[in-house]
C-alpha positions in Angstrom: -46.4 16.6 231.9 -44.8 17.6 229.5 -42.6 16.2 226.0 -39.5 14.7 227.6 -42.1 12.9 230.3 -43.8 11.4 227.1 -40.7 10.1 225.7 -39.0 8.5 229.4 -42.2 6.5 229.3 -41.9 5.7 226.1 -38.9 4.4 226.9 -39.9 2.1 230.3 -42.2 1.0 227.8 -40.8 -0.6 224.8 -37.3 -2.2 224.8 -35.7 -2.0 220.9 -33.0 -3.0 222.7 -32.8 -6.2 220.1 -34.9 -4.8 217.3 -33.4 -5.2 214.1 -33.9 -3.2 210.9 -35.2 -4.4 207.5 -39.1 -4.7 206.6 -41.2 -7.0 208.7 -42.5 -9.5 206.7 -39.5 -10.9 204.3 -40.0 -10.8 200.1 -40.5 -14.6 198.7 -38.5 -16.1 197.6 -37.2 -15.1 193.7 -38.7 -11.8 194.1 -37.3 -8.1 194.8 -38.3 -5.1 196.5 -37.9 -1.7 193.7 -39.1 1.8 194.1 -40.3 2.7 190.1 -42.1 5.8 189.2 -44.7 4.5 187.4 -46.9 7.2 184.9 -50.3 7.3 186.7 -52.5 6.6 184.1 -50.4 3.1 184.0 -51.2 2.4 187.2 -54.4 3.7 187.5 -54.5 1.2 184.4 -53.6 -2.0 186.1 -56.0 -1.1 189.5 -58.6 -0.6 186.3 -57.3 -4.3 185.5 -57.5 -6.0 188.9 -60.8 -4.6 189.7 -62.6 -5.8 186.4 -61.3 -9.1 187.8 -63.3 -8.2 191.0 -59.8 -8.6 193.0 -55.7 -9.3 193.3 -52.8 -7.8 192.9 -51.7 -4.9 190.2 -48.4 -5.6 190.8 -48.5 -9.7 190.2 -50.7 -8.2 187.3 -47.2 -5.5 185.5 -45.2 -8.5 186.8 -46.8 -10.6 184.1 -47.6 -8.9 181.7 -43.6 -7.2 181.6 -42.7 -11.7 181.6 -44.8 -11.4 178.6 -43.0 -8.8 177.3 -39.9 -11.0 177.5 -41.5 -14.0 176.4 -42.6 -12.5 173.3 -40.2 -9.4 172.2 -40.6 -7.6 169.1 -38.9 -8.9 166.3 -36.8 -6.2 166.2 -36.8 -2.7 167.7 -37.5 -0.5 165.4 -40.8 0.6 167.3 -38.5 1.7 169.9 -37.3 4.0 167.8 -40.2 5.3 166.0 -41.8 6.0 170.4 -38.3 8.2 171.2 -38.5 10.1 168.2 -42.8 10.8 168.5 -41.3 11.7 172.2 -38.2 14.2 171.5 -40.1 15.3 169.0 -43.1 15.8 171.7 -40.7 17.4 173.4 -38.8 19.7 171.2 -43.0 20.9 169.5 -43.3 22.3 174.0 -40.3 23.7 174.5 -40.2 25.9 172.1 -43.9 27.0 172.0 
């Protein structure tokens, strides 16, 4: 039996002619599936919190933190400007050394 025979056997065993692409389980209403890149230490922090609570969903915890932030925004965005300044300074120091 060669590799081509195996492919023929698979075709005989499985019929995907009526298959559809997409997730097997549809997301809950009001939920949107996205791909997002998070810093490893941030993700680890949420995993640690969930584990400390005895289990649960780290994604739900991230969603809860984001929702809290939406409901309690800072009075202005001065903190964001300051954070950007610090990041730019760190980056400049790293590239000039």
